[in-house]
VEXDREN-2710 file (C-alpha; in Angstrom, 1 decimal):
% VEXDREN-2710
k/r/px/py/pz
1/MET/98.9/39.7/139.0
2/LYS/98.6/36.0/139.3
3/ARG/101.7/34.6/140.9
4/ALA/101.7/31.5/138.7
5/LEU/102.7/33.6/135.7
6/LEU/106.3/34.7/135.5
7/PHE/106.1/38.3/134.3
8/ALA/109.7/39.9/134.5
9/ALA/108.8/41.6/135.5
10/CYS/108.7/40.5/111.5
11/LEU/110.5/41.0/108.3
12/SER/111.6/43.2/105.4
13/LEU/113.1/41.8/102.1
14/THR/116.8/42.3/102.5
15/THR/119.6/40.6/100.6
16/VAL/123.0/39.5/101.9
17/ALA/124.6/41.8/99.3
18/ALA/122.7/44.8/100.6
19/LEU/123.8/44.1/104.2
20/ALA/127.4/43.6/103.2
21/ALA/127.3/46.9/101.3
22/GLU/125.9/48.5/104.5
23/ALA/122.9/49.7/102.6
24/PRO/119.7/50.2/104.6
25/PRO/117.5/47.1/104.4
26/LYS/114.7/47.4/101.9
27/ALA/111.1/47.5/103.0
28/PRO/109.0/44.6/101.9
29/ASP/106.2/44.8/99.3
30/SER/103.2/45.4/101.6
31/HIS/101.1/43.1/99.4
32/LYS/103.4/40.1/99.8
33/ALA/103.7/37.6/102.7
34/ASP/107.3/36.5/103.2
35/LEU/107.1/32.9/104.4
36/PRO/109.6/30.0/104.6
37/GLY/107.9/28.4/101.6
38/GLY/108.0/31.5/99.4
39/SER/106.1/34.8/98.7
40/VAL/102.4/34.7/98.0
41/GLU/99.7/37.3/97.5
42/ARG/98.1/38.3/100.8
43/THR/94.5/39.1/101.6
44/GLY/94.9/38.8/105.4
45/LEU/94.8/41.4/108.1
46/PHE/98.6/41.7/108.6
47/SER/101.4/42.6/106.2
48/PRO/105.1/42.7/107.0
49/GLU/106.6/46.1/107.6
50/SER/109.9/47.6/108.5
51/VAL/111.8/50.8/109.0
52/ALA/115.6/51.2/109.1
53/SER/117.8/53.5/111.1
54/GLU/121.4/53.8/112.1
55/GLY/123.4/54.5/115.3
56/SER/126.6/53.9/117.2
57/VAL/127.5/52.8/120.7
58/THR/130.7/52.4/122.6
59/VAL/130.8/49.0/124.4
60/GLU/133.5/48.7/127.0
61/GLY/135.8/51.1/125.0
62/GLN/135.0/49.8/121.5
63/ARG/132.9/51.9/119.2
64/ILE/130.3/49.9/117.2
65/ASP/128.4/51.4/114.3
66/TYR/125.2/49.5/113.6
67/ARG/122.1/49.4/111.4
68/THR/118.7/48.9/113.0
69/VAL/115.5/47.4/111.5
70/ALA/112.3/47.7/113.5
71/GLY/109.4/45.8/111.9
72/THR/107.1/42.8/111.8
73/LEU/106.9/39.3/110.4
74/VAL/103.6/37.6/109.7
75/ILE/103.3/34.1/111.4
76/HIS/100.6/31.4/111.1
77/PRO/99.8/28.6/113.6
78/LYS/100.9/25.0/113.2
79/GLY/99.1/23.3/110.3
80/TRP/98.9/26.3/108.1
81/ASP/99.7/25.2/104.5
82/ASP/101.4/28.0/102.6
83/ALA/101.8/25.8/99.5
84/ALA/98.1/25.1/99.4
85/ARG/97.4/28.8/99.8
86/ALA/99.7/29.7/97.0
87/THR/98.1/27.2/94.5
88/ALA/94.5/27.5/95.6
89/GLY/91.9/28.6/93.1
90/LYS/90.2/32.0/93.4
91/GLY/87.0/30.2/94.4
92/ASP/88.5/28.6/97.4
93/ASP/87.1/30.7/100.2
94/LYS/89.3/29.1/102.9
95/ALA/92.5/30.0/101.0
96/GLU/91.4/33.5/100.1
97/LYS/90.0/34.8/103.3
98/GLY/92.2/36.5/105.8
99/PRO/91.6/36.5/109.6
100/GLU/89.3/39.5/109.5
101/ALA/87.0/37.6/107.2
102/GLY/87.0/34.4/109.3
103/GLY/89.7/32.7/107.3
104/GLY/92.0/31.7/110.2
105/PRO/94.3/33.2/112.8
106/GLU/97.6/34.9/112.2
107/ALA/100.1/36.9/114.2
108/SER/102.2/40.0/113.4
109/MET/105.4/39.5/115.4
110/PHE/107.3/42.7/116.2
111/TYR/111.1/42.7/116.3
112/VAL/114.0/45.1/116.5
113/ALA/117.2/43.8/114.9
114/TYR/120.7/45.4/115.3
115/PHE/123.4/44.6/112.7
116/LYS/127.0/45.6/113.3
117/LYS/128.4/47.6/110.3
118/GLY/131.6/46.5/108.7
119/ALA/131.2/42.9/109.9
120/PRO/131.0/39.9/107.5
121/THR/127.3/39.6/108.0
122/ALA/126.7/36.0/107.0
123/GLY/129.2/34.5/109.3
124/ARG/128.7/36.9/112.3
125/PRO/126.9/35.4/115.3
126/ILE/123.2/36.2/115.7
127/THR/121.3/36.0/118.9
128/PHE/117.5/35.9/119.3
129/LEU/116.3/37.4/122.6
130/TYR/113.0/37.4/124.3
131/ASN/111.4/37.9/127.7
132/GLY/108.7/35.7/129.1
133/GLY/105.6/36.1/131.2
134/PRO/104.0/34.4/129.4
135/GLY/102.5/37.6/128.1
136/SER/105.5/39.9/128.4
137/PRO/107.1/41.8/125.5
138/THR/110.9/42.0/125.3
139/VAL/111.2/45.6/126.5
140/TRP/113.2/44.4/129.6
141/LEU/116.1/42.7/127.9
142/HIS/116.1/45.3/125.2
143/MET/116.1/48.5/127.3
144/GLY/117.8/47.1/130.4
145/ALA/120.4/44.5/129.3
146/PHE/121.8/44.3/125.8
147/GLY/120.3/46.9/123.4
148/PRO/122.5/49.9/122.4
149/ARG/120.5/52.2/124.6
150/ARG/119.7/51.6/128.3
151/VAL/117.2/53.1/130.6
152/VAL/118.7/54.3/134.0
153/THR/116.8/53.0/137.0
154/ARG/117.4/53.2/140.8
155/ASP/119.1/50.0/142.1
156/GLY/117.1/48.6/145.0
157/GLY/114.5/51.4/145.2
158/HIS/111.7/53.0/143.4
159/THR/112.8/54.9/140.3
160/PRO/111.3/58.5/140.3
161/ALA/108.8/59.4/137.7
162/ALA/109.7/60.9/134.3
163/PRO/111.8/62.2/132.8
164/TYR/113.7/59.0/132.7
165/GLY/117.4/58.8/131.7
166/LEU/118.3/56.9/128.5
167/VAL/122.0/56.4/128.0
168/ASP/124.4/54.6/125.6
169/ASN/124.7/51.1/126.9
170/ALA/128.3/50.3/127.6
171/TYR/127.3/46.6/128.0
172/SER/125.3/46.0/124.9
173/LEU/125.9/42.6/123.4
174/LEU/126.6/44.0/120.0
175/ASP/130.3/43.6/120.5
176/ALA/129.8/39.8/120.3
177/SER/126.7/39.2/118.2
178/ASP/124.0/40.8/116.0
179/LEU/120.8/41.0/118.1
180/VAL/117.1/40.4/117.4
181/PHE/114.7/41.4/120.1
182/ILE/111.3/39.7/119.6
183/ASP/107.9/40.5/121.1
184/ALA/105.7/37.4/121.6
185/PRO/102.4/37.3/119.8
186/GLY/99.9/39.7/121.3
187/THR/102.5/41.7/123.4
188/GLY/104.3/45.0/122.8
189/PHE/103.8/45.9/119.1
190/SER/103.0/42.3/118.2
191/ARG/99.3/41.5/117.4
192/ILE/97.1/38.4/116.9
193/ALA/93.9/38.2/114.9
194/GLY/91.4/35.8/113.4
195/LYS/89.1/33.1/114.7
196/ASP/90.4/31.4/117.9
197/LYS/93.5/33.6/117.8
198/GLU/94.2/33.0/121.5
199/LYS/94.1/29.3/121.1
200/ALA/96.3/29.5/118.1
201/PHE/99.1/31.4/119.8
202/TRP/98.7/31.5/123.6
203/GLY/100.0/28.2/124.9
204/VAL/103.3/26.5/125.4
205/ASP/103.4/24.7/122.1
206/PRO/101.6/27.3/119.9
207/ASP/103.9/30.0/121.3
208/ALA/107.1/27.9/120.6
209/HIS/105.9/27.2/117.1
210/ALA/105.4/30.9/116.4
211/PHE/109.0/31.6/117.6
212/GLU/110.3/28.7/115.6
213/GLN/108.6/30.0/112.4
214/PHE/109.8/33.6/113.2
215/ILE/113.4/32.4/113.4
216/ILE/113.2/30.4/110.2
217/GLY/111.7/33.3/108.4
218/PHE/114.3/35.7/109.8
219/LEU/117.3/33.5/108.8
220/GLY/116.0/33.3/105.2
221/GLN/115.1/36.9/104.7
222/TYR/118.4/38.3/106.1
223/GLY/120.7/35.6/104.7
224/ARG/121.8/34.3/108.2
225/TRP/121.5/30.5/107.6
226/ASN/125.3/30.1/108.0
227/SER/125.7/32.4/111.0
228/PRO/126.5/31.0/114.5
229/LYS/123.1/31.0/116.2
230/TYR/122.0/31.6/119.8
231/LEU/118.8/31.8/121.8
232/PHE/118.6/34.1/124.9
233/GLY/115.5/33.7/127.0
234/GLU/114.6/35.2/130.3
235/SER/112.1/33.8/132.8
236/TYR/109.3/32.1/130.8
237/GLY/111.6/32.6/127.9
238/THR/113.7/29.8/129.3
239/PRO/111.1/27.0/128.9
240/ARG/110.3/28.6/125.5
241/SER/114.0/28.2/124.6
242/ALA/114.0/24.6/125.6
243/VAL/111.0/23.8/123.4
244/VAL/112.2/26.0/120.5
245/VAL/115.7/24.7/120.3
246/SER/114.5/21.1/120.5
247/GLN/112.0/21.7/117.7
248/LEU/114.4/23.6/115.4
249/GLU/117.1/20.9/115.8
250/THR/114.9/17.8/115.5
251/ASP/112.0/19.0/113.2
252/GLN/113.8/21.6/111.1
253/SER/117.4/20.4/111.0
254/ILE/118.8/23.7/112.3
255/ASP/121.5/23.2/114.9
256/PHE/122.3/26.1/117.4
257/ASN/125.6/26.9/118.8
258/GLY/124.3/27.9/122.2
259/VAL/121.3/28.7/124.5
260/ILE/121.6/31.3/127.2
261/LEU/119.1/30.8/130.1
262/LEU/118.5/33.8/132.4
263/SER/116.4/33.3/135.5
264/GLN/115.5/29.7/134.6
265/ILE/112.4/27.6/135.3
266/LEU/112.0/24.4/133.2
267/ASN/109.9/22.3/135.7
268/PHE/106.9/24.3/137.1
269/ASP/106.4/21.8/139.9
270/LEU/109.6/23.5/141.4
271/SER/107.9/26.9/141.5
272/VAL/107.7/28.2/145.1
273/ASP/104.8/30.4/144.2
274/GLY/102.1/27.7/144.6
275/PRO/103.4/24.5/146.3
276/LEU/100.6/24.6/148.8
277/ALA/98.2/23.5/146.0
278/ASN/100.4/20.4/145.5
279/PRO/100.8/18.8/148.9
280/GLY/103.3/15.9/149.1
281/SER/105.6/17.6/146.7
282/ASP/108.2/19.4/148.8
283/GLN/111.1/20.1/146.3
284/ALA/110.0/23.7/145.7
285/TYR/110.6/24.6/149.3
286/ILE/114.1/23.0/149.2
287/THR/115.2/24.8/146.0
288/ALA/113.9/28.2/147.2
289/LEU/115.7/28.0/150.6
290/PRO/119.1/29.4/149.3
291/THR/117.3/32.5/147.9
292/TYR/115.5/32.9/151.3
293/ALA/119.0/32.8/152.9
294/ALA/120.4/35.3/150.4
295/THR/117.6/37.7/151.1
296/ALA/117.8/37.4/154.9
297/TRP/121.6/38.0/154.5
298/TYR/121.0/41.1/152.4
299/HIS/118.4/42.6/154.8
300/ASP/120.5/41.6/157.9
301/LYS/117.9/39.2/159.2
302/VAL/120.1/36.2/159.6
303/SER/119.5/34.7/163.1
304/GLY/122.7/35.0/165.1
305/GLY/124.2/37.8/163.0
306/ARG/125.1/38.2/159.3
307/PRO/128.1/36.2/158.1
308/SER/130.7/38.2/156.3
309/ASP/130.7/36.2/153.0
310/LEU/127.5/35.7/151.1
311/GLU/128.6/32.8/148.9
312/THR/130.0/30.8/151.7
313/PHE/126.7/31.3/153.6
314/LEU/124.8/30.2/150.5
315/LYS/126.8/27.0/150.3
316/ASP/125.9/26.2/153.9
317/ALA/122.2/26.9/153.1
318/GLU/122.3/24.6/150.1
319/ALA/123.8/21.8/152.2
320/PHE/121.1/22.2/154.8
321/ALA/118.4/22.4/152.1
322/ILE/119.2/19.1/150.5
323/GLY/120.3/17.5/153.7
324/ASP/118.5/17.9/157.1
325/TYR/115.7/20.1/155.7
326/ALA/114.8/17.8/152.8
327/SER/114.9/14.8/155.1
328/ALA/112.6/16.5/157.6
329/LEU/110.1/17.4/155.0
330/GLN/110.1/13.9/153.6
331/ALA/109.4/12.5/157.0
332/GLY/106.0/14.2/157.0
333/SER/103.8/13.4/160.0
334/GLU/106.4/11.0/161.4
335/LEU/108.9/13.8/162.0
336/ASP/110.0/13.6/165.6
337/PRO/109.0/16.7/167.6
338/ALA/112.5/17.3/168.9
339/ARG/113.9/17.0/165.4
340/ARG/111.2/19.3/164.1
341/GLN/112.1/21.9/166.7
342/ALA/115.8/21.6/165.8
343/VAL/115.1/21.9/162.0
344/ALA/112.9/25.0/162.7
345/GLU/115.7/26.7/164.6
346/ARG/118.2/26.0/161.8
347/LEU/115.7/27.1/159.2
348/SER/115.1/30.3/161.2
349/HIS/118.9/31.0/161.1
350/PHE/119.0/30.8/157.3
351/THR/115.6/32.5/156.5
352/GLY/115.4/35.2/159.3
353/LEU/111.8/34.0/160.0
354/PRO/110.7/33.4/163.6
355/VAL/110.8/29.8/164.8
356/ALA/107.2/30.0/166.0
357/TYR/106.1/31.1/162.5
358/LEU/108.0/28.2/160.8
359/LEU/106.5/25.7/163.2
360/LYS/103.0/27.0/162.5
361/ALA/103.8/26.8/158.7
362/ASP/104.8/23.2/159.1
363/LEU/108.3/24.2/158.0
364/ARG/106.9/25.0/154.5
365/VAL/107.0/28.7/153.5
366/THR/105.9/29.7/150.0
367/GLY/107.5/32.6/148.2
368/GLY/104.5/34.9/148.9
369/MET/104.6/34.0/152.6
370/PHE/108.3/34.8/152.8
371/GLU/107.9/38.1/151.0
372/LYS/105.1/39.2/153.3
373/THR/106.7/38.0/156.6
374/LEU/110.4/38.8/156.4
375/GLN/110.1/42.5/157.1
376/ALA/106.6/42.5/158.5
377/ASP/107.9/44.0/161.8
378/ILE/108.6/47.3/160.0
379/GLY/105.5/47.1/157.7
380/LEU/107.4/46.3/154.5
381/THR/106.7/43.7/151.8
382/THR/109.9/42.2/150.3
383/GLY/110.2/42.0/146.5
384/ARG/109.6/38.9/144.5
385/LEU/111.5/39.5/141.2
386/ASP/114.3/41.1/143.3
387/THR/114.2/40.6/147.0
388/ARG/116.6/43.5/147.5
389/PHE/113.5/45.8/146.9
390/ALA/110.8/46.4/149.5
391/GLY/107.6/48.5/149.7
392/SER/104.9/49.3/152.1
393/ASP/102.4/46.5/152.9
394/ILE/99.1/46.8/151.1
395/ASP/97.3/44.7/153.7
396/PRO/99.2/44.2/156.9
397/LEU/97.0/41.2/157.8
398/SER/97.3/39.2/154.6
399/LYS/99.1/35.9/154.5
400/GLU/101.1/36.5/151.3
401/ALA/102.4/39.5/149.4
402/GLU/99.8/41.4/147.5
403/TYR/102.2/43.0/145.0
404/ASP/105.8/43.0/143.9
405/PRO/107.7/46.1/145.0
406/GLN/110.4/45.5/142.4
407/SER/108.0/45.5/139.5
408/ALA/106.3/48.6/140.9
409/SER/109.7/50.3/141.2
410/LEU/110.9/49.8/137.6
411/SER/108.1/49.1/135.2
412/SER/107.1/52.7/134.4
413/ALA/110.7/53.6/133.5
414/TYR/111.1/50.7/131.0
415/VAL/107.7/51.2/129.4
416/SER/107.9/54.9/129.1
417/ALA/111.5/54.9/127.9
418/PHE/110.8/52.3/125.2
419/ASN/107.7/54.1/123.9
420/ASP/109.8/57.2/123.5
421/TYR/112.8/55.4/122.0
422/ALA/110.7/53.5/119.5
423/ARG/109.0/56.6/118.2
424/THR/111.9/59.1/118.2
425/GLN/114.9/56.9/117.4
426/LEU/113.6/53.7/115.7
427/ASN/110.9/55.7/113.8
428/TYR/108.4/53.0/114.6
429/GLY/105.0/53.1/116.5
430/ALA/103.1/56.1/115.1
431/GLY/99.4/55.4/115.5
432/LYS/100.2/52.1/117.4
433/THR/99.8/51.2/121.0
434/PHE/102.6/49.4/122.8
435/LEU/101.1/46.6/125.1
436/PRO/103.3/46.2/128.2
437/GLN/101.4/43.0/129.2
438/ALA/99.1/40.7/127.4
439/GLU/96.1/39.4/129.4
440/VAL/96.8/35.7/128.8
441/TYR/95.6/34.4/132.2
442/ARG/92.4/32.8/131.1
443/SER/93.6/31.7/127.6
444/TRP/97.1/30.4/128.1
445/SER/97.5/26.6/127.8
446/PHE/100.3/25.0/129.8
447/THR/99.6/21.6/128.1
448/HIS/102.8/20.5/126.4
449/ARG/103.6/17.5/124.3
450/GLN/107.1/16.4/125.3
451/PRO/109.4/14.9/122.6
452/GLY/108.3/11.4/121.6
453/GLN/105.0/11.7/123.4
454/SER/101.6/11.6/121.7
455/GLU/100.0/14.0/124.2
456/GLY/100.9/16.2/127.1
457/PRO/101.6/14.3/130.4
458/PRO/99.4/15.2/133.5
459/GLY/100.8/17.6/136.1
460/GLY/102.8/20.8/135.9
461/LEU/104.7/22.0/132.8
462/ASN/108.1/20.3/132.5
463/VAL/110.3/21.0/129.5
464/MET/113.5/19.4/130.9
465/PRO/113.0/16.5/128.4
466/ASP/113.0/19.0/125.5
467/LEU/116.3/20.5/126.5
468/ALA/117.7/17.0/127.1
469/VAL/116.7/15.9/123.6
470/ALA/118.3/19.0/122.1
471/LEU/121.6/18.2/123.8
472/LYS/121.5/14.5/122.8
473/TYR/120.5/15.4/119.2
474/ASN/123.3/18.0/119.0
475/PRO/126.1/17.1/121.4
476/GLN/127.9/20.2/120.4
477/LEU/125.1/22.4/121.8
478/LYS/126.3/24.5/124.8
479/ILE/124.2/25.9/127.6
480/LEU/124.9/29.0/129.7
481/VAL/122.8/29.2/132.9
482/THR/122.6/32.6/134.6
483/GLY/120.6/34.0/137.4
484/GLY/120.4/36.3/140.5
485/TYR/120.8/35.3/144.1
486/TYR/117.8/37.6/145.0
487/ASP/115.3/36.1/142.6
488/LEU/112.2/34.6/144.2
489/ALA/110.3/34.2/140.9
490/THR/112.7/31.7/139.6
491/PRO/115.2/30.9/142.4
492/PHE/118.8/30.4/141.3
493/TYR/119.2/27.0/143.0
494/GLU/116.1/25.7/141.3
495/GLY/117.8/26.2/137.9
496/TRP/120.9/24.5/139.2
497/TYR/118.8/21.6/140.4
498/GLU/117.0/21.2/137.1
499/MET/120.2/21.1/135.1
500/HIS/121.7/18.5/137.3
501/HIS/118.6/16.4/136.9
502/LEU/118.4/16.5/133.1
503/PRO/118.0/13.0/131.6
504/ILE/121.3/13.2/129.7
505/PRO/124.5/11.2/129.8
506/ALA/127.1/12.4/132.3
507/SER/129.4/13.4/129.4
508/LEU/126.9/16.1/128.3
509/GLN/126.9/17.8/131.7
510/GLY/130.2/19.4/130.6
511/ASN/128.2/21.3/127.9
512/ILE/126.6/23.4/130.7
513/GLU/128.1/26.3/132.6
514/TYR/126.8/28.5/135.4
515/HIS/127.1/32.1/136.5
516/TYR/125.2/33.7/139.3
517/TYR/125.1/37.4/140.4
518/PRO/124.2/39.5/143.4
519/SER/121.0/40.7/141.8
520/GLY/117.5/39.6/141.1
521/HIS/115.3/38.2/138.3
522/MET/116.3/41.1/136.1
523/VAL/120.0/40.6/136.8
524/TYR/120.8/43.6/134.7
525/ALA/118.9/46.0/137.1
526/ASN/122.2/46.0/139.1
527/GLU/124.9/47.7/136.9
528/PRO/127.9/45.7/138.2
529/SER/125.9/42.5/137.6
530/LEU/124.9/43.7/134.1
531/LYS/128.6/44.1/133.3
532/ALA/129.4/40.6/134.6
533/LEU/126.4/39.2/132.7
534/HIS/127.6/40.9/129.5
535/ASP/131.2/39.7/129.9
536/ASP/130.1/36.1/130.6
537/THR/127.6/36.0/127.7
538/ALA/130.0/37.6/125.2
539/ASP/132.8/35.2/126.3
540/PHE/130.3/32.3/125.9
541/ILE/129.4/33.4/122.4
542/ARG/133.0/33.9/121.3
543/ARG/134.1/30.5/122.6
544/THR/131.2/28.5/121.1
545/GLN/131.3/29.9/117.6
546/GLU/134.8/28.5/116.9
547/PRO/134.9/25.5/114.5
548/GLY/135.7/22.3/116.4
549/ARG/135.0/23.9/119.8
END
């Protein structure tokens, strides 16, 4: 796995009346393409499909009966003209050919939607959820966090092989909102096809456009235009949310009530995975330090003994990070040797790493270096997505970690459980292959055109301006920032730093709230943290759907 990628690691024709009557959603005509501009005859590779089912779940003591639709929505890249397609003459090869005949790329985006029975459908909140990667399906949020069924995994250790436990999820978000879990193009049960299909869908802006068009199509097909609307993105899903909400509000005139960001990264120059390739930019080391401290605390590696209270210890680490440590890094080669020694000793206290190692590393330790070194004395590599996890070193002599013990511990349970759940309970997936990871490494474009810019700026991806524009354009938009103390893929303090440096008026900072948990990137892998995440998110949705909030 390349460390620069953040692995977490579809519609039927349904009327509002049918939903209100609690009738199963109707399957679409397989010869029609349901598009924001209307239905037209299809000759392409993909056709929308869906299958309905029903179930019930008890969420924190409340029984919820629900309807489920598992299916696909056909999406086209930016610039595709559905009106021209609908009116083109039969002799127009460009209009008539589908992707398999060289007529252009398209995507079939898979989704699973859950609708609470007995609720006034049109006015009930609806939340669109997705994981990140880029290249990851949404199996993690679906089966670990907020779907009505949850896979049971071992907290902090490797989950034994099958059979895996699948239980009713007492923390499903169905008590607060209808839910739509979406697989990105080319992941899970989603597919892409046609000429230049990777270029058409695998990139920051093409990906955001696909999700934008999916949401527009879903709102129309299910009669949810007047519902309170939310985005919930995890990991790479957080920059996706920033771009999508900005585009929906400014380009499509669709305001959202709220955006929930889990395990956030908006500015990739702050990633602690690769700062050695960007010398002179030290902020990534600074924002990662509190997570190093949390990890050292958890594994009892704090120099001088572990303090009794984690959060107080983290506040001290944050103060050191933005104070003496930041000042020392900025001094560069002019740092006084005595001060360098003192900073190394203080850094050793917070990180648990030897002073000599820190001096040799020039006080700059990447995430991979930390993961490899913290428990090297006992031959263990520390987890990246969740530093509470650890596994045997692959190569004891390597400089950085060669794998992520957390991902190795949990991935099989999620993928296996969802494959079984989709086929036996959702009645979807016969004859299809579920792709747990899309190989986007060579094709993904991180070029991004920020709002108001004619082309993407040089440097790493930064979508902070997109979220800032969304907040300015819709000053009622609320943001919930969540994360885990033990996440080294997207350190929690990095997200805090980004939000406090958004180019927005001070008055809009009040639209943002923060909740952090004693867990990792997949906060929900720890059950007490899952409950807290559910309660905070459900409360956020209830508070932000009220008129005049």
